[in-house]
Structure formats: C-alpha cells, structure tokens
C-alpha positions as CSV (number, residue, x, y, z in Angstrom):
1,M,-48.8,55.8,-36.8
2,N,-45.0,56.7,-36.9
3,K,-45.2,56.8,-32.9
4,M,-46.9,53.4,-32.8
5,R,-44.2,51.9,-35.2
6,E,-41.6,53.5,-32.9
7,L,-43.0,52.3,-29.8
8,Q,-43.3,48.9,-31.3
9,N,-39.4,49.0,-32.3
10,K,-38.6,50.1,-28.8
11,L,-40.7,47.1,-27.5
12,D,-39.0,44.7,-29.8
13,A,-35.6,46.0,-28.8
14,L,-36.5,45.6,-25.2
15,E,-37.8,42.0,-25.7
16,Q,-34.4,41.2,-27.4
17,L,-32.5,42.9,-24.6
18,I,-34.6,40.9,-22.1
19,D,-34.0,37.6,-24.0
20,V,-30.3,38.2,-24.2
21,Q,-30.2,39.1,-20.5
22,E,-32.3,35.8,-19.7
23,K,-29.9,33.6,-21.7
24,S,-26.8,35.4,-20.0
25,I,-28.5,34.7,-16.6
26,I,-29.3,31.1,-17.5
27,E,-25.7,30.7,-18.7
28,Q,-24.1,32.2,-15.5
29,T,-26.5,30.1,-13.3
30,K,-25.4,26.9,-15.0
31,K,-21.7,27.9,-14.4
32,L,-22.5,28.8,-10.9
33,Y,-24.1,25.4,-10.3
34,A,-21.1,23.8,-12.0
35,E,-18.6,25.6,-9.7
36,I,-20.8,24.7,-6.6
37,E,-20.6,20.9,-7.8
38,K,-16.9,21.2,-8.3
39,R,-16.5,22.7,-4.8
40,K,-18.7,20.2,-3.3
41,I,-16.5,17.5,-4.8
42,V,-13.3,19.1,-3.6
43,E,-14.9,19.6,0.0
44,E,-16.0,15.9,0.1
45,K,-12.5,15.0,-0.9
46,L,-10.9,17.3,1.7
47,I,-13.2,15.8,4.3
48,Q,-12.3,12.3,3.4
49,K,-8.7,13.1,3.4
50,N,-9.1,14.6,6.8
51,R,-10.8,11.4,8.0
52,E,-7.8,9.4,6.6
53,I,-5.3,11.7,8.2
54,I,-7.3,11.3,11.7
55,D,-7.3,7.4,11.2
56,F,-3.8,7.3,10.4
57,A,-2.7,9.2,13.3
58,D,-5.0,7.2,15.5
59,M,-3.4,3.9,14.1
60,L,0.2,5.4,14.1
61,T,-0.1,6.4,17.8
62,H,-1.3,2.9,18.7
63,D,1.4,1.1,16.6
64,L,4.1,3.3,18.0
65,K,2.9,3.0,21.7
66,N,2.9,-0.7,21.5
67,P,6.6,-1.3,21.2
68,L,7.4,1.5,23.7
69,V,5.3,-0.4,26.3
70,G,7.5,-3.5,25.5
71,I,10.7,-1.6,25.9
72,K,9.4,0.1,29.2
73,S,8.3,-3.2,30.6
74,A,11.6,-4.7,29.9
75,F,13.5,-1.9,31.9
76,D,10.9,-2.1,34.6
77,M,11.7,-5.8,35.1
78,L,15.2,-5.3,35.3
79,K,14.9,-2.6,37.8
80,L,12.6,-4.5,40.0
81,E,14.8,-7.3,41.3
82,P,18.3,-7.0,39.7
83,V,20.0,-9.1,42.3
84,L,17.6,-12.0,42.2
85,Q,17.7,-12.2,38.5
86,T,19.9,-14.8,36.8
87,K,21.8,-14.2,33.6
88,K,19.2,-16.2,31.7
89,D,16.3,-14.0,33.1
90,I,18.2,-10.9,32.2
91,L,19.0,-12.1,28.7
92,E,15.3,-12.9,28.2
93,I,14.1,-9.6,29.5
94,L,16.6,-7.8,27.2
95,E,15.3,-9.7,24.2
96,I,11.9,-8.4,24.9
97,G,13.3,-4.8,24.6
98,I,15.3,-5.7,21.6
99,Q,12.4,-7.2,19.7
100,S,10.3,-4.1,20.5
101,T,13.1,-1.9,19.3
102,R,13.4,-3.8,16.1
103,Y,9.6,-3.6,15.6
104,M,9.7,0.2,16.0
105,Q,12.5,0.6,13.6
106,G,10.8,-1.4,11.1
107,L,7.7,0.6,11.4
108,I,9.6,4.0,11.2
109,G,11.3,2.8,8.1
110,D,8.1,1.6,6.5
111,L,6.5,5.0,7.3
112,L,9.4,6.9,5.8
113,E,9.1,4.7,2.8
114,I,5.5,5.4,2.3
115,A,6.1,9.1,2.9
116,R,8.6,9.2,0.0
117,L,6.3,7.2,-2.3
118,E,3.4,9.3,-1.8
119,S,5.3,12.7,-2.1
120,G,7.0,11.5,-5.2
121,G,10.4,12.3,-3.5
122,K,11.8,8.8,-4.3
123,E,13.4,8.8,-7.8
124,L,13.7,5.4,-9.5
125,E,16.8,4.3,-11.2
126,I,15.3,2.0,-13.8
127,K,17.5,-0.1,-15.9
128,L,17.5,-3.7,-17.1
129,V,18.0,-6.0,-14.2
130,N,18.4,-9.8,-13.8
131,V,15.2,-11.0,-12.0
132,K,16.6,-14.3,-11.0
133,E,19.5,-12.8,-9.2
134,I,17.2,-10.4,-7.2
135,V,14.8,-13.3,-6.3
136,D,17.7,-15.6,-5.2
137,G,19.0,-12.7,-3.0
138,V,15.7,-12.2,-1.4
139,L,15.2,-15.9,-0.8
140,A,18.8,-16.0,0.8
141,Q,17.8,-13.3,3.2
142,L,14.4,-14.7,4.0
143,H,15.3,-18.5,4.1
144,F,16.3,-18.6,7.7
145,G,12.4,-18.0,8.5
146,S,11.6,-21.1,6.7
147,N,14.0,-23.5,8.0
148,S,11.7,-24.9,10.7
149,R,8.9,-25.5,8.5
150,N,8.3,-28.0,5.8
151,T,8.3,-25.4,3.0
152,Q,8.7,-26.1,-0.8
153,I,9.8,-23.1,-2.8
154,C,10.0,-23.3,-6.5
155,T,10.9,-20.4,-8.9
156,D,10.6,-19.8,-12.6
157,V,12.0,-16.3,-12.9
158,D,14.9,-16.5,-15.6
159,I,13.9,-13.1,-17.2
160,Q,15.4,-9.7,-17.4
161,A,13.1,-6.7,-16.7
162,F,13.2,-2.9,-16.5
163,A,13.0,-2.0,-12.7
164,D,14.6,0.0,-10.0
165,A,16.7,-2.9,-8.6
166,S,16.4,-1.9,-5.0
167,A,12.6,-1.1,-5.2
168,L,11.9,-4.5,-6.9
169,T,13.8,-6.1,-4.1
170,K,11.9,-4.4,-1.6
171,T,8.6,-5.5,-3.2
172,L,9.6,-9.1,-3.5
173,M,10.9,-9.0,0.0
174,N,7.5,-7.9,1.2
175,L,5.4,-10.2,-1.0
176,I,7.6,-13.4,-0.4
177,G,8.1,-12.6,3.3
178,N,4.4,-12.4,3.6
179,A,4.0,-15.9,2.0
180,L,6.4,-17.4,4.5
181,A,4.9,-15.4,7.4
182,Y,1.3,-16.4,6.8
183,L,1.6,-20.0,6.3
184,D,-1.0,-22.2,8.2
185,D,-0.8,-25.6,9.9
186,K,-0.7,-27.6,6.4
187,S,1.7,-30.5,6.4
188,V,3.3,-29.1,3.3
189,H,3.8,-25.5,2.5
190,K,4.3,-24.4,-0.9
191,I,5.3,-21.3,-2.5
192,A,5.6,-20.7,-6.3
193,I,7.4,-17.5,-7.6
194,S,7.3,-16.8,-11.4
195,A,8.2,-14.1,-13.9
196,H,7.6,-14.0,-17.7
197,Y,6.7,-11.6,-20.4
198,Q,3.2,-11.0,-21.3
199,N,1.9,-8.4,-23.7
200,G,5.0,-6.4,-23.4
201,N,5.1,-6.4,-19.7
202,A,7.2,-8.4,-17.2
203,L,4.3,-10.4,-15.1
204,F,5.3,-11.5,-11.7
205,S,3.4,-13.9,-9.4
206,I,4.0,-15.0,-5.9
207,Q,1.7,-18.0,-4.9
208,D,1.3,-19.8,-1.6
209,N,-1.0,-22.2,-0.1
210,G,-1.3,-20.5,3.2
211,M,-4.0,-18.7,5.3
212,G,-5.5,-16.5,2.6
213,I,-7.2,-13.4,2.9
214,P,-10.7,-13.1,4.6
215,L,-13.2,-12.0,1.8
216,A,-14.3,-9.1,4.2
217,N,-10.8,-7.8,4.3
218,Q,-9.9,-8.0,0.6
219,A,-11.2,-4.7,-0.8
220,G,-8.9,-2.5,1.3
221,I,-5.8,-4.9,1.7
222,F,-3.6,-2.3,0.0
223,D,-4.5,0.4,2.4
224,K,-2.1,1.5,5.1
225,F,-2.3,-0.3,8.2
226,K,-4.9,-2.9,6.8
227,R,-4.3,-6.6,7.8
228,G,-6.6,-9.7,7.4
229,D,-8.4,-10.4,10.4
230,N,-7.0,-13.9,10.5
231,V,-3.3,-12.7,10.8
232,K,-3.6,-9.9,13.4
233,S,-2.0,-11.9,16.0
234,R,1.1,-12.3,14.0
235,K,3.8,-9.5,13.9
236,G,3.6,-7.0,11.0
237,T,3.2,-3.2,10.5
238,G,0.3,-3.5,8.1
239,L,2.3,-1.3,5.4
240,G,4.0,-3.7,3.4
241,L,1.3,-4.0,0.9
242,A,0.9,-0.3,0.8
243,I,4.7,0.1,-0.1
244,C,4.4,-2.7,-2.8
245,K,1.5,-0.8,-4.4
246,G,3.3,2.5,-4.4
247,I,6.5,1.1,-5.9
248,I,4.7,-0.7,-8.6
249,E,2.5,2.1,-9.6
250,N,5.6,4.4,-9.6
251,H,7.0,2.0,-12.2
252,G,3.8,2.4,-14.2
253,G,2.8,-1.0,-13.6
254,K,-0.2,-2.5,-11.6
255,I,-0.6,-4.9,-8.7
256,W,-3.5,-7.2,-7.7
257,F,-4.2,-10.5,-6.3
258,D,-6.5,-13.7,-5.9
259,S,-7.1,-15.2,-2.6
260,E,-9.4,-17.5,-0.7
261,E,-9.3,-17.9,3.0
262,G,-7.8,-21.3,4.0
263,K,-6.6,-22.1,0.6
264,G,-3.9,-19.4,-0.1
265,T,-3.1,-16.3,-2.1
266,T,-1.4,-15.3,-5.3
267,F,-0.1,-11.8,-5.7
268,F,0.5,-10.5,-9.3
269,F,2.2,-7.4,-10.5
270,N,3.5,-6.4,-13.9
271,L,6.3,-3.9,-14.9
272,P,6.1,-2.2,-18.4
273,D,9.1,-2.6,-20.8
274,V,10.2,1.1,-21.0
275,H,11.2,0.7,-24.7
276,L,7.5,0.2,-25.4
277,S,6.2,3.1,-23.3
C-alpha cells in the first residue's frame, strides 16, 4: 500500500513537472514566434529601405546626368566650328551650359539639405520671427519670375511665429515658387498667402489657381523626386516638397495640401507655439 502511494506521489510529481515544462515550452514558443515576427518586420523594412536607396540612386544618376549632357553639348558646339560662330551664337551656347550648371548646383544643394534634415544634423534656431517680413523678402526674390504674367498676389500674414527664420524662408520660397512656376494658361493667375493663429499653432496657407496635382500623383507628392505628371516638362528637382516636409516636421509641425487638377492647389502647414509645447 505504501509502495502504491509512493508510486502515485511520484506520478503526481511527474505530471506537475510535465505541466510546468509544457507551460514553459508554450511560453518560450510564443516568445520565439514574437521574435520571428519582429525580425520579419525589421527585414521587410530593410528590404523596403534598400529598394528606396536603389530607386534614389537611379533617379539621382538620371538627374545628375541630364545637366552634364547639357554642359558637354555646349562645349561640343563651341569646339565644332568656333570660327564660323557669331558672338550671339557663342553667347546662346554658353547660356545652355550656364543653365545646366545652375540646375546641377540647385540639385546638389537640395540633396545636401535633404541629407541634413534626414540625419538630424541641421539644428534649428527657433525664435519669434516676423512672418510678414519673411514673406515680403521671399516675394521680392521671386517677383521677377511673375513680371511677364498677369499674376495677382495677395497676402494676409501680419503675425509673429516661433520658427527658424532661414528654414521658414526656405519653405515659403519652395511653396510660393511652386505656385508661380506651375501656373497654367488662365487669363488671371491668383496666389493667396495667409498666416494666422489657430488652436495655439501658426497656420500658413499658400493657395493658387494653377495646374493642380493629378489625383494619381497626390499620395507620394512629398517623396523625394516625386512630381506631378502634368509638370514634368517644367524645370524642377522634385526635392522641394520633401525639403518642406522635413523642415516643418523638424519644427514639430505638419504639412498637407488640397488640390484638384486644372483648378489649383492649397498647401497648408502649421508651426507650434513653443511656449505651449
């Protein structure tokens, strides 16, 4: 009888041990599956990042090659018949090379700006700035581009906001510059720039009645080298909106837009009041 009881006790102890081991194996298996899922997510992100790097390199090679072709063509034309060319011909050929060089300088500058923003290497000097002074300065620099067009520009920006003055200037230069660059054949072009406070944020908007962004291109319009299909014939690096997004997000703000092809686009962005954050 004692032996039977002893045997039963041993069996009970064994069952308990098996139960503990089973629970431990189940727990370890769950952890293993969770770790596998995490690694899958990381692996998928790495694959996606690798695709982005390859796409970026392809686009970069293409975009850098184009201006180099222009510069080479200009020198080739000068080399072919230098004696037969008039001064006017030479100046026109040199202008091709100059424009190609300027485009390359702009592209390289934008690429450096993107790299600094994405690496966090660009420190912001956020302070209270006069928005009207910044907008007036941007319009003064861009105004030459609209002299030949029937363009009406109205502003309502008499506020102060917390921002890095240089970064805000760059953002407005890109957004207002786009509004001027992508006007269509309307008889009257209108651009409205406003800034006011809403829910503790400085809310900016740049509205135009230009070409608009095709619906098919809207989802990735803030990605590097992304441009609307209806503006690819016009000059541009495709980096301006990516730079704007990086700048605004580094300020702790958001940027978005509303657009309809053929009717125009409004870009919005906000900057938080640092005293409230």
